[in-house]
C-alpha positions in Angstrom: 0.0 0.0 0.0 1.2 3.5 -0.8 0.0 6.6 1.1 0.3 10.4 0.6 0.4 12.1 4.1 0.0 15.9 4.2 0.9 18.2 7.1 0.8 22.0 7.0 0.6 23.5 3.5 0.5 27.3 3.0 -1.3 27.8 -0.3 -3.8 26.4 -2.8 -1.1 25.8 -5.4 0.5 23.2 -3.2 -2.8 21.7 -2.2 -3.9 21.4 -5.8 -0.6 19.8 -6.7 -1.1 17.1 -4.1 -4.5 16.4 -5.4 -3.2 16.1 -9.0 -0.5 13.8 -7.8 -2.9 11.6 -5.9 -5.2 11.4 -9.0 -2.3 10.3 -11.2 -1.0 7.8 -8.7 -4.4 6.8 -7.3 -2.9 6.9 -3.8 -5.0 7.8 -0.8 -4.4 11.1 1.0 -4.1 11.3 4.8 -4.6 15.1 5.5 -3.8 16.8 8.7 -6.3 19.5 9.8 -3.8 22.3 9.1 -3.1 21.0 5.6 -6.2 22.8 4.2 -7.3 19.5 2.6 -9.1 18.0 5.6 -12.4 19.5 4.7 -12.1 19.2 0.9 -14.5 16.7 -0.8 -12.3 14.4 -3.0 -12.6 10.7 -3.5 -8.9 10.0 -2.6 -9.0 12.0 0.7 -9.4 9.8 3.8 -10.8 12.5 6.1 -11.1 10.2 9.2 -7.8 8.4 8.8 -7.0 8.9 12.5 -10.1 7.0 13.4 -9.6 4.4 10.7 -6.3 3.7 12.5 -8.0 2.8 15.7 -7.6 -0.8 14.5 -4.6 -0.6 12.2 -4.1 -4.4 12.1 -7.2 -4.9 10.1 -5.8 -2.5 7.4 -2.2 -3.8 7.4 -3.1 -7.5 7.5 -4.4 -7.0 4.0 -2.4 -4.0 2.8 1.0 -3.5 4.4 2.5 0.0 3.7 5.6 -0.1 1.4 5.7 3.6 0.4 4.9 6.9 2.2 5.1 10.2 0.4 5.0 13.0 3.0 4.4 16.7 2.3 4.5 19.6 4.7 4.8 20.0 8.5 4.1 17.8 11.4 0.9 15.7 11.6 -1.3 16.0 14.7 -2.4 12.4 14.9 -0.3 10.3 17.3 -2.0 7.1 15.9 -0.5 8.0 12.4 3.0 8.0 13.8 2.5 4.8 15.7 1.1 3.2 12.6 4.1 4.3 10.5 6.6 3.3 13.2 5.3 -0.2 13.2 5.1 -0.4 9.4 8.5 1.0 8.7 7.8 1.5 5.0 10.6 0.7 2.6 10.2 4.0 0.9 9.6 7.0 3.2 9.9 10.1 1.0 9.6 13.5 2.6 9.2 16.7 0.6 9.8 19.9 2.5 10.5 23.4 1.4 13.0 24.1 4.1 16.0 22.5 5.8 14.5 22.0 9.3 14.2 18.5 10.6 10.8 16.8 10.5 11.5 13.1 11.2 10.4 12.2 14.7 10.5 8.5 13.9 14.0 8.6 12.2 12.5 6.5 9.4 12.8 8.9 6.4 14.7 7.1 3.6 14.7 10.1 1.1 14.4 13.7 1.8 13.8 16.2 -1.0 14.1 20.0 -0.4 11.5 21.5 -2.7 8.2 23.3 -2.6 5.3 20.8 -2.8 4.0 22.3 -6.1 7.4 22.3 -7.7 8.1 18.7 -6.8 4.7 17.5 -7.9 4.6 19.4 -11.2 8.1 18.2 -12.0 7.3 14.5 -11.7 3.7 14.4 -12.9 4.6 14.4 -16.7 6.8 11.3 -16.1 4.2 9.3 -14.3 1.8 6.8 -15.8 -1.8 6.9 -14.9 -2.3 4.2 -12.2 -5.5 2.2 -11.9 -7.6 2.3 -8.7 -6.4 -0.3 -6.2 -8.2 -2.5 -3.7 -6.7 -0.7 -0.7 -7.9 2.7 -2.0 -11.4 1.2 -2.4 -11.2 -0.3 1.1 -10.1 3.0 2.7 -12.8 4.9 0.9 -15.5 2.6 2.2 -14.0 2.6 5.7 -13.8 6.4 5.7 -17.5 6.6 4.7 -18.5 4.1 7.3 -16.6 6.0 10.0 -18.3 9.2 9.0 -21.7 7.6 9.3 -20.9 6.2 12.8 -19.8 9.7 14.0 -22.8 11.4 12.5 -25.3 8.9 14.0 -23.6 8.9 17.4 -23.6 12.7 17.6 -27.2 13.0 16.3 -28.3 10.7 19.2 -26.3 12.9 21.7 -28.0 16.2 21.9 -25.6 17.7 24.4 -23.2 20.6 23.5 -20.0 18.6 24.0 -16.4 19.4 22.9 -16.7 17.0 20.0 -20.0 18.6 18.9 -18.4 22.1 19.2 -15.6 21.1 16.9 -18.0 19.5 14.4 -20.4 22.4 14.3 -17.5 24.9 13.7 -16.3 22.7 10.8 -19.8 22.5 9.4 -20.7 26.2 9.7 -17.4 27.9 8.8 -17.3 29.2 5.3 -14.5 29.2 2.7 -14.1 33.0 3.1 -13.1 32.4 6.7 -10.0 31.4 8.5 -9.6 28.9 11.4 -6.9 28.9 14.1 -6.7 25.9 16.4 -5.0 25.9 19.8 -2.7 23.1 20.9 -4.0 20.3 23.2 -7.5 19.1 22.7 -9.0 21.7 20.2 -6.7 20.8 17.3 -7.2 17.1 18.0 -11.0 17.4 18.2 -11.2 19.1 14.9 -8.6 16.8 13.3 -10.5 13.7 14.3 -14.1 14.8 13.9 -14.5 17.7 11.5 -16.9 17.3 8.7 -15.8 17.4 5.1 -17.9 20.4 3.9 -16.2 20.7 0.5 -14.5 24.0 1.4 -10.8 24.7 1.5 -10.4 26.3 4.9 -7.2 28.2 5.6 -6.3 26.7 9.0 -3.5 27.7 11.3 -2.0 26.4 14.5 1.1 26.5 16.6 2.0 22.9 16.0 5.7 23.7 15.8 5.9 25.1 19.3 5.6 23.3 22.6 3.0 24.2 25.1 0.1 26.6 25.0 1.7 30.0 25.3 0.8 32.8 22.9 -2.2 31.2 21.2 -4.4 34.3 21.2 -1.6 36.5 19.9 -0.7 34.0 17.2 -4.4 33.8 16.1 -4.6 37.6 15.9 -1.5 37.7 13.7 -3.0 34.9 11.6 -6.3 36.8 11.2 -4.5 40.0 10.4 -2.4 38.4 7.7 -5.3 36.5 6.3 -7.5 39.6 6.3 -10.6 37.4 6.6 -13.1 36.7 9.3 -11.4 34.2 11.6 -12.4 31.7 14.3 -10.1 30.7 17.1 -10.9 27.5 18.9 -9.0 27.4 22.2 -9.0 25.6 25.6 -9.4 27.4 28.9 -5.8 27.0 30.1 -4.4 28.4 26.8 -6.9 31.2 27.1 -5.8 32.1 30.6 -2.1 31.9 29.7 -2.5 34.6 27.0 -5.4 36.6 28.4 -3.6 40.0 27.8 -3.5 39.3 24.1 -7.2 39.9 23.9 -6.1 43.6 23.7 -4.9 42.8 20.1 -8.4 42.0 18.9 -9.4 45.7 18.8 -6.8 46.1 15.9 -8.5 43.5 13.7 -10.6 44.9 10.9 -12.5 41.7 10.1 -14.7 39.7 12.5 -12.8 37.7 15.0 -14.5 35.0 17.0 -13.0 33.1 20.0 -14.6 29.8 21.0 -13.2 28.8 24.3 -13.8 25.3 25.7 -13.8 25.6 29.5 -13.5 22.2 31.1 -11.8 23.7 34.2 -8.3 22.5 33.5 -6.1 20.4 31.3 -8.6 18.1 29.5 -6.0 16.3 27.4 -4.3 14.9 30.5 -7.4 13.0 31.4 -6.5 10.6 28.6 -3.3 9.6 30.5 -3.2 6.4 32.6 -2.4 8.5 35.7 -5.9 10.0 35.6 -7.2 6.6 36.8 -4.7 6.2 39.6 -6.0 5.5 43.1 -4.6 8.8 44.5 -5.7 10.9 41.5 -7.2 13.6 43.8 -3.8 14.0 45.4 -1.6 13.9 42.3 -3.5 14.1 39.1 -5.9 17.0 39.9 -3.4 19.5 41.3 -0.5 18.7 38.9 -2.2 17.6 35.7 -5.8 18.6 35.8 -5.0 22.0 37.4 -8.6 23.1 38.0 -8.9 26.9 38.1 -12.7 27.6 38.7 -12.8 30.6 36.4 -15.4 31.6 33.8 -14.8 34.4 31.3 -17.7 37.0 31.0 -15.6 39.6 32.8 -12.6 38.9 30.6 -14.8 39.7 27.6 -16.1 42.8 29.2 -12.6 44.0 30.1 -11.5 43.9 26.5 -14.8 45.0 25.0 -15.7 41.6 23.4 -19.2 40.5 23.0 -19.9 37.4 25.2 -22.1 34.4 24.9 -22.4 31.2 26.8 -24.7 28.8 24.9 -26.1 25.8 26.7 -27.4 23.7 23.7 -26.3 22.7 20.2 -29.0 24.9 18.6 -28.0 27.9 20.7 -24.4 27.5 19.7 -25.2 27.1 16.0 -27.3 30.2 16.0 -24.8 32.2 18.1 -21.8 31.1 16.1 -23.0 32.2 12.7 -24.2 35.7 13.8 -20.9 37.2 15.1 -19.1 36.2 11.8 -21.3 38.8 10.2 -20.3 41.5 12.7 -17.1 43.5 13.2 -16.9 43.5 17.0 -14.7 40.6 18.4 -16.8 37.9 20.1 -16.1 35.4 22.9 -18.2 32.2 23.1 -17.6 30.1 26.2 -18.5 26.4 26.0 -18.7 24.9 29.4 -17.6 21.2 29.5 -16.7 18.4 31.8 -13.4 16.8 31.1 -14.4 13.5 32.6 -17.5 13.4 30.5 -15.4 14.3 27.5 -13.1 11.3 27.8 -16.0 9.0 28.3 -17.6 10.4 25.2 -14.4 9.8 23.2 -14.2 6.3 24.4 -17.8 5.5 23.7 -17.6 6.9 20.2 -14.4 5.2 19.4 -15.9 1.9 20.6 -18.7 2.4 18.1 -16.2 3.2 15.3 -14.4 -0.1 16.0 -17.6 -2.1 15.6 -18.6 -0.4 12.3 
């Protein structure tokens, strides 16, 4: 099996080049959320590849990976790297437009320094048109089945959860808008569960930096350079770490919408084994969960942001679309429970495994 994996790409020329290459080779595309391809409707894009890899043995027992063609920056999915590390493809070809290292597994067999579009356009005339393969057909069917399971599961769960928030944003955001994703759970929620709405959404994130510092400032810079209405999806700790950067929102000329998921601490750490330890209240909560007890209406008032705190999915959908039509920066606070969130993830992934 041969795969095209795509991390951060910065323009449509590179994205279109990847699509053209995939069509010529008839290789599936595994797109990271910041690639700009995750939401594009294309038969070769496996939008839910991270969830497909919940049971990688089923895939590789029939179709072991021999070639990986990798474009762009780091991929968010940990399961993807675990999958590739076990497969150790004979040909691991990485195409990057810079000299910085991007090989966390130390498995790259050939590195090419070139822009994605330059590389693809150079080799396309020399490639023969490949026929569709059994593994491409299998991945398409599995991707569609996974999407159906996620849709049915969330349709039967009417609560405004972290997964539902990510999915609604991906469904409602338009092509004329930008999306910036904070580290920790926000980028993962959208990467795993976003819908493929057919639009190419310019998506940013601080995936090259460690930690959660400076997310609001980065998102403001992203929005200013993009010069489009922009949504920032951020967690509560990252929001608190960069609270003073809310002052930058007054300088933005296009609508800027902050959706902050407040689960009272570091939700991503609830997925670690230590969260289930017998003395979790003594060790996990103060040092990993770090509950703070804050809510954010006064922060919005201090920096002259409009503030909303929807309680239901319908409320959030109605509130989310309206501020994108206005110029005043807006803060939407989604209150969540990190323990409920991890249970929701596990229940949904158990459904996906039985699809």
